[in-house]
C-alpha positions, 0 to 999 in steps of 0.5 A: 164447551165454548172453548173446546168448540172454538179450539176444535173448529176449522181454522178457516171458520175461525178466521171467517168468524173473527173477520165478521166480528171485526166488521160488525164491531166497526159498523156499530162503533161508527154508528155509536160515534156518528152523533146523529148521522145514521149513515156508514160506508166501507168498501163501496157499501153505504148503509143508513138506518134509524137508531133508537137506544134502549136501556136493556137488550134481550138476545136469543140464539137458536139452538138444536140441530142448526148452529147460527154463530152469525146470530150471536155476532149480530146480536151480542156485538151491537149490544156490547158496543152500545154499552148494554151490560145486562142482556 
């Protein structure tokens, strides 16, 4: 189903999701590699936060009538970058 949904999705939507995924991954890789510096900047945007590592992550993506691919991106990518193998 996932492969078929991706294949059938509008090209503009796929491009937007890939762009968002790349930006999310870049942010969380920079966060991971910052070694204690919780700030990050790109394209004139500065972000700062407190980071607390966890050993395991639970991800919830709502289903039903509404589809929120951003929820998948914003939960799964940071977990993967952080090294979480079980979610």
